[in-house]
C-alpha positions, 0 to 999 in steps of 0.5 A: 551084539557084535554080529561077528562075535569079536566084542562081547558086551555082556562078558562076565568074569571068570576063572580060566586054566591055561596050561603054558610053558613060560611066563612074562611078568609085566604088571606094570606100577602104581603111584604112590598115595601122596596123602603120606606126605602130609605137608602137601595136603593132598585130598585137603583141596580139589585143585591139588592134584596128581599128574595122573589126575592132570593126564585124565582131565586132558584126555579123550575121556575126560569129564571136563571134555579135555579141558584144563580147568580148576575145581570151579570150572575155571582156567587156572593162571599160575600152575606148579608142578612138584616133583619127586612126591615120595621119590628119594625120600629115605625117610617115609617113602621111596629110596629110589629115582622114579626116573619118568617124573622129570620128562613127563612133567615137562610135557604137562607144563608145555600143554598148560602154555598150549592152552593158556598162553598167558599162564605162569608155569613152574617146575619145582625139581630136586635135580633135572634128569632128562637122560636119553636121545633127545630128552636134554633138547626137550628140556631145553624147549620147555625153557624157551616155551616159558616153563619156569624151573626152580631146583629145590625140594618144596617144603609145603603146600597150604590151602589158603582162604580165598581158594589159592595154593600157597608154596613153600620152597627153597630154591638151592641155586639161589639158596634162599627159602621162597614162597608163592601162590598158585591156582593150581598144584600138580604132584608127581608121585613115585612109582610103586611095584603094582599090588599083588607083586610079591604074592605073584612073585612067590607063586612064580618062585622068583624073588624081589628086591628090597625095593619091592620090584621083580629082581632080573637075573643081571641087571645088565647082562640078563635083564629080563630073565629071572631066577627061575627058567621060563619066567621072564619080566618086562616093564616096570615090573623090574623097576621104574622106566618110560614107555621106550624101554618098556617096550624094548624090554617087552620086545626081548622078553618075548624073544626070550620066551620064544626061544625058551619054548621053541626048542621042544625041550628045557636046556638047563645048566650042568652045574646042579648039585649032585648028592652022594650016598654019604648024605645022612638026610640031616636036611641042612641043605634044604633049610640053606637054599635060597630058592627052595630048589631042594625038597626032603624026600624019604628023609632025603634031599631031592633036587628040583633042577628047574629051580636051582641057580647052582649057587653052592651053598647046599654043597659048602653048608654040608657036614657029610660033604654029601653034595657037589656042584657037577663040574665044580666039586671040591677035588676039582677046585682044589686040583685047579688051584694045585696046577695053577700054583705049581708055576710059583706063588700066585693070588687065586681069585674065585670069581663068578661069571657076572664078575668074570665079564668085567675081567673080560672086558678088561682084557678086551681093553688090554688093561694091565694087571699083576702076573700074580693073579689066578683066576678060577671061575666058579658059578658062585663064590658061595660054593666055596668052604674053608677046606677049598681056601685051606687047600689052596693056601697050603699049595702056595697061594699067597692070597685069595680073592673073592669077587662076586659080580651078581646082584642077587639078593639072595646071594649078596645078602649071605656074602659078608657072612661068608668073608667073615666065616672064611676069614676066620677059619683059614686064619691059621696060615696068616695069609690075606684073604678079601671080598669085594662085589664088582658089577660087569661095568666096572672092569677097572675098578676090578683091575684096581683092587687086583693090583693092589691085592697082588702088591700087598701079598707080594711085599707080605711074602717078600717080608716073610722070606727076608726074616727066613734068611735072616 
């Protein structure tokens, strides 16, 4: 027993309830089970191991005494590293790149040479992704140290009768099909979200992406906040990344959590739904809210403000127009369009904050765009309905654009339906309407879209005017 009680060797598992004001999700990752790639025969031969098992073999707690060895206790003379096992696989495993395999495999390959300078070490890769400061130099150092690199996916790893392992592969640089024998094969597995991520996300009211990782509020401008204020995320809980990026995100999440708690009160955006007396309790807004921020109480919807992200869907779907978003009411959005169009025909561009950041960057870079463009910032394009868009057309808008920058799948999954519905419900004006998704860094793409659309609107207006004069 520790004399000062700092270490409890006889401690037992127990459930402890703690009241907290903020939570950071940093649940890490789990490697994919390579046995799902049947042709690699993982689990059917003791010298087909994963990179994690390789790392454990050389660790201070290793059963082999930090010694590199085959299952029979001898030193391997030929070792193959197979990258992207379950990564970049659109059929059986994960579509995404696991980001770290290229670099840690080079480290492990050099460890083999350090322990056995006469070893033959080959890394089989699809594309070498050595991004980051000094990482390209590390790649070249691995080559100089004697590591062989073959570009191409390994087709099969087959156990041989003599205990060896045969690899069949394609060398895409030489356009050849190759085969070679090795003593040991190290599989570099794809990274999955940790077990229980979906359950934890459901408990905390935060969304996960289609890849199963926690969805950040915005991948570029708000990378550690989630869509639930007071819940933050860092490291591989958000997606595959290395230790450096995980530590950086952890520091950022800790800073955000500290700022959130240190104020002594919770500050939220005022742009929240306001429900007026016209509400008849139909419950459509409750059903359509993607964040569960509206609940029915006494046959009336009640807002849970912290869960609300001001997407405006509740306002747009309300048949009684009984829901309005504070500071972005229908009356305000209509008045804004009227005021803008008093100066003459223009293109109304309804744009959300993430996409507006792209427009702001374009302005900083002095990127020119058509004088017909009129920006109207909205908390989300989903606050719009046909009534608002038709009003813009009626007051001189030659065209309308919907520009969305959010990466929140709860919204982007609905965007095509919104666009289709607005096109159908505003077609009486015979004026163009367009939708596009623009992320913050795509400011040049945004300017090109705006200019091309403005030219189309201008040409159509000129053609219509010519017909009237004729």
